[in-house]
C-alpha positions, 0 to 999 in steps of 0.5 A: 901489944905490937909484935913487929908484924910485916904484911907482904901477902896482904899487900897483894890485890884484894882477890887473894884474900878476904879481911876478917877478924877472929870471932871472940871466944868466951874463956881463953886459956893458954895450955901450951906455949912454945918458948923456944919458937917464940925466941926464934921469932924475935919474941920475948917469952916473958912478955909474950906468954902472959898475953897469949891467951888473949892475943892468940885466941883472937880476942885481943889481937896485937895492934899491928896484926892485919888479919886475913883468910887466904883464898885457894882451891885444891884437888881433894882425893883427885877431885877438884874443888875450885873454891876452898880457902881458909875456912877456919884459919886467919893469918895475922901477918908475918915475922922475921925470924932470927935469920931474917926469913919471913914466917907466917903467924896464923890462928887456926880454929879462929872462927867463920870466914867467907871460905867456911862453906858449911863449917863452923870455923872452930877447931877442937882441942884434940886435933890442935894438940896433935898438930902441935905435938907432931909438928914439933916432933917432926922439927926435932927429927930434921924434917921440914915443917910448919911449926906450932907456937901455942894452943889456947883452949876457948871455953866453949864446946865445938860439935863434931860426933859429939861436943868437944872442947874448942881450941885455937892453934897458932901455926907458924910457916915459911908461908901458906902458899900452896899448890891450890893457891895457884889453882885457884886463880888459874881455874878462873883464867886469872893469869894476871893473878897467877903472874903476881902470885908467882912473882911473890913466891919468887921474891919470898922463897926463890930469889935465886931464880929471879934471873933465870931464863924462865923463872917459872920453870926454875920455880917448878924445878925448885918446888919439885926438888924440895918435894923429893926431899921432903917425901923421902924424909917422911918415908925414912922415918915411917910417916904417913901424911894421910891427906896430900891434897894439892891444898896441902902442898906448900910451895915452900917445901914444908909439911903442912896440915897434920889432920890424919897423919900417923907413924907406921909401926909394923912395916907395910908399904900399903899402910893407911890410917886416915879414916877418909882414905877409903881407896888407899890413895895416900898410903905410905908407898904412894906418897912419892907418886902422889907428890909427882901428881900434885906437882903436875897440877902445879905445872899446869898453872904455870904453863903460860909463864913457861912458854907461850906455845902450849906444846913447848911449855908442856915439853918443858914442864914434863922434863922437870916432872918426869925424872921425879920418881927416879930422883925420889928413889935416889934420895930414899935409897941414900937415906936407907943406906945411912940407916943401915950404916953405909957411907958409900954406894955399891951396885948391890945396895938396892937388893940388900935393902929391898930384901930387908924391907921384904923381911920386915914386912913378912915378919910384921917387924916394927919399922923404927925399932928394926933400924934402931936395933940394927944400930945396937947390932953394930954397936954391941954385937948383941943380936937378940933384940933385933932377932925378937922382931923377926922370929918367924923369919930367923933363917932369912935374917941369918943370911941377910945379917951375913951379907950386911956384914960383908957389905960393911966390910967394904965400906971405908967408914971407921966403926965409931963413925958408922955407929954415930951416923946410924944413930942419927939416922935412926930415931929411937923415939917417934910420935907412936899413935897410941902414945899421942892418943893417950896424951890427947885423951888425958888433955881433954880430960884436963891432965896435960902432964902426959902431953908434956912428958911426950913433948920432952921425949920427942924433942930428943928423938935420937937420944937413948933416954933410958928412963923413957924406954917404954915410949920407944916401943910399939903399941900392945894389941889392945892399944893400937890406933888403926884409924886417924881423923881430920878433926873438921 
């Protein structure tokens, strides 16, 4: 089988990667396949799916695959690790999608590589299904993300805290070049490699900056712009990445690595789910500042290419990074305005929104339901569902609703258009932690029905879907999932 792979990354010098074949597995079985994504990649699902178990487990690779493990470094929870790399992931090559954009096709959990360190190179079923489920939900929410083509079980047990079924995920990305990829070579003083990587990234992701006065500075500006948009989009749906290490920041601007991520139920800006984030470094409210910190590490690798004089290079890079938080706040505020039905910007809007968020925190109101039910207030004038979320703050809510309506009266949007735009900004369905965990538990027991149902619901997050109304509700106390795990 030939898929039409191209190999731009493996055309780089050998020190960028290691050539390595996947480790065969005893009994591969396809359990989830993304036919829609296959079509986007120019693949015929009717031809690919019957061969997917063998090909996407690594047992019988396509003839035109050239498997490699990519080298990279990274700051993990603020501490620099000079050599990480693909310890359990193998890049098969790149496929042009129907828009002509190259997309990496990578097997995650495909076996040992020279970067595995003390790991086993394998992945377990639950986390791989989790990445499939949430990455495809993010795509449906309109958030830049890596994608998932398939999950194949391997027929073997993988040992973590206990023996768990093994699996391989096929991940599709605009590329797997990370901030940590640049750090890998910069830490070694290999400026030639940094320059080659920079040229590669410009050609693949930012061809428009090729003729810029300082291409490296233009790349930094564009990567920062994409991170502003990405982190704001995360936070507007209550998403917490959970492990924003520099090796998990893709220069393409896509969400990558869905290990301990989660969606917030009750609004609290200090929310943390990751079991390894002991100090809340990657809490919901910290994500923009961490993105800026990561970009500063990226900028450090580019300084020699920004200006030969170090102080001038720092000055120019700082000029890009210093406005990052203000740019994020502007983007986030714009998104919040959409969520409460505003098409214009007035001076008092930030205070109005700040009051709402404070009320939500005080009342332990569900983030997603609050904005969805506010949409219903505008649509039906029925305040009762919204008030259920603010039972302990009724007087304060009265005052806020009065001021909100007064603000709406100063917004020129027709009411029908406002309702339509609010529905498009406020999902009814997100991958709630308890629903995700229930689906994964069932799948690990051999029942993929709940996973399929949840996937179907999350493909239409803004639609009402009354037959699935229970999936829009937060967990009951006994159902709450308070910790998420990397799976490594």
